[in-house]
N, C-alpha and C positions, 0 to 999 in steps of 0.2 A: 433431506431433513426440512421440516417446517422452519421458516425464518425465526420464529420466536424461541426455538430451542438452541439455535446456533451459538448465541453468546454464552449460554451455560456450558455447552460442550467445550467451547474455546477456553473458558475460565478453568475447566476441570482438566484440560490437556496439559501434559508436561512440555510439549512443543508442537508448534504448527509448522508443517513443512509444505512449501509451495514452490515446487520445481518447474514452474511454467516456462515454456519456450518464448512466449511473447505476451505482453499485456499492454493494453492501452493506458491503464492506470495502475492497477494492482490493489483494488479495493479490499479483497480478502486479507491482504497483509495489514492494512490499516485497521481493519476490524479486529483481527487477532491481537494486534498491539493494544488497541483500546480496551480489550478484555484482560490485558496483563499476561497474555500468553507469549512466551519466547518464540521467536520466528527464525526459521531457516528458509531462505528464498533464493531464487536465481540471481546471479550477478549480471543480469542483462536487462535490456529494455528499461521501462519505467520503474521496475522494481527497486533498483538501487536508489532512485530518487525518493520513492515512498518509504523505504526502509531506513534510509540515512545510515547512521552508524549504530542503529538499534537492533540489528539482526545479523545473524551469521549468514554468510552467502556462499554459494557454490555454483559451478557451471552445471546447468540443468542436464547437460548431455553426458556428464561425467559421474557415473554411478559411484565410483570410489570416493570422489570428493563429497558427494552427498552423504555417503556412509560415514566418512570421517567426521563430518559436522554432526551427524546424529550421535555417533559414539562420544564425541567431545561434549555435547550438551547432556547426554544421558549420564555421563560420568562426573558431571560438575553441577551440583545444586547451586553453587555460588554463581557460576556463569549464567545459569538459567534465571536466577534472581536478578542479576545485573541486566540481562537482556529484557526481562519483564519490566523493570523500572524504566529503562531507556525507551522501551516501546510505548509505555504509557505517556511519557513526555513527547515522543515523536508523534503519536496519534493525535495529540492536541492541535497539531498544525492543520489537520484535515477536519475542518469544522464546516458543516453544511451551510450555515449562515455566511461565513466568510467566503465559501465557494460561490454562493449565489451572488454576493456583492461583487466579487471579482468578475464573474461572468457578465453581470449587468454592465460593469464598467467597460468590458471589451465590446459588448454590443453597442453601447452608447458611442464609444470611440469609432467603431466601424460605421455607425449611422451618420456621424458627422463627416466622415471622410468619403462616403459613397454618394455620388451625385444622385439626386432623385430624378427618376425618369418621368417625364410628362408626355402627354399626347403630342405636343409640339416637337419635342426632341425626337420622338419616334417617327414623325412624318418626314 
């Protein structure tokens, strides 16, 4: 799908299911939450950190656990709304400006702690 239609699809969805086995971060989870879409995601890797308490989780290798979460959300408009609202709050944590500022701080700290190599030190 083209990137520009993904937010509309997520806003129209009843639930976003992301049973990934491993993620470095889990950006699709944060994107779905920012769109107000209730999320079911894996209970492993970085996904728990991204989702916080704003998503239903399951073992991605356990089909029955995923099915149970899907049925649970499908049968409860109230739970979907609770997860939608919690997801909107959780998504605010992941701000590009804040991410860039935090990254810059890490690079500045690393630069202060890493000795600068000069031609004399290499000789």
